[in-house]
C-alpha positions in Angstrom: -23.1 -40.8 145.2 -25.0 -42.5 148.1 -23.5 -42.0 151.5 -23.7 -44.4 154.5 -26.0 -41.9 156.2 -28.4 -42.2 153.2 -28.5 -46.0 153.4 -29.0 -45.8 157.1 -32.0 -43.5 156.6 -33.4 -45.6 153.8 -33.5 -48.6 156.1 -34.8 -46.7 159.1 -37.6 -45.2 157.0 -39.2 -48.5 156.0 -38.1 -50.9 158.8 -38.8 -50.3 162.5 -35.3 -50.5 164.0 -33.8 -50.1 167.5 -30.4 -49.5 165.9 -29.0 -49.0 162.4 -25.3 -48.3 161.7 -23.9 -48.2 158.2 -20.4 -47.6 156.9 -19.2 -47.7 153.4 -17.5 -46.1 150.4 -20.4 -45.0 148.3 -21.1 -48.3 146.6 -20.1 -51.0 149.1 -21.7 -50.8 152.5 -21.7 -52.7 155.8 -24.7 -52.5 158.0 -25.6 -53.4 161.6 -29.3 -53.6 162.1 -31.3 -54.4 165.2 -35.1 -54.7 164.7 -38.0 -56.3 166.5 -39.3 -57.3 163.0 -36.5 -59.9 162.9 -38.1 -62.0 165.7 -38.9 -65.5 164.6 -37.3 -65.1 161.2 -34.3 -66.9 159.7 -31.2 -64.8 158.9 -32.2 -65.0 155.2 -35.7 -63.7 156.0 -34.2 -60.9 158.0 -31.9 -59.9 155.2 -34.9 -60.0 152.8 -36.7 -57.5 155.0 -33.8 -55.2 154.7 -33.6 -55.6 150.9 -37.4 -54.9 150.7 -36.9 -51.7 152.8 -34.2 -50.6 150.3 -36.3 -51.5 147.3 -34.9 -50.5 143.9 -32.0 -48.7 145.5 -30.3 -52.1 145.8 -30.2 -52.2 142.0 -29.7 -48.6 141.2 -27.6 -47.0 144.0 -26.1 -49.6 146.2 -23.7 -52.0 144.6 -23.1 -54.3 147.6 -24.5 -54.5 151.1 -23.1 -56.8 153.8 -25.2 -56.9 157.0 -25.4 -58.2 160.5 -29.0 -58.5 161.7 -30.2 -59.0 165.3 -33.4 -59.0 167.2 -33.3 -56.7 170.2 -32.9 -59.7 172.5 -30.0 -61.1 170.6 -28.3 -57.7 170.5 -28.8 -57.2 174.2 -27.3 -60.6 174.9 -24.1 -59.6 173.0 -23.5 -56.5 175.0 -21.2 -56.6 178.1 
C-alpha cells in the first residue's frame, strides 16, 4: 500500500518543489505543493504538472488526490 511519504517522494522526484506535504490513508491523499514551476500557470495547469510527475501511479497506486498548489510567492503571502 502506498503511504503519504511515498506520494510526497514521487512528486518531489519529478517536480522542483519548495514544499510538499502529503497526508492520506493509502488510497486517498491530500497534498500541499509549493513549486516555482507553477508560476504563470492556471490552477488546472499546476495540477496537470503534478499528475505528470506522478505518471502511471495515478492510475495504478493512487485512487484519489486532492491538492492545493501555490507558487512560492503566493505561499509566502499566506504566511503570518
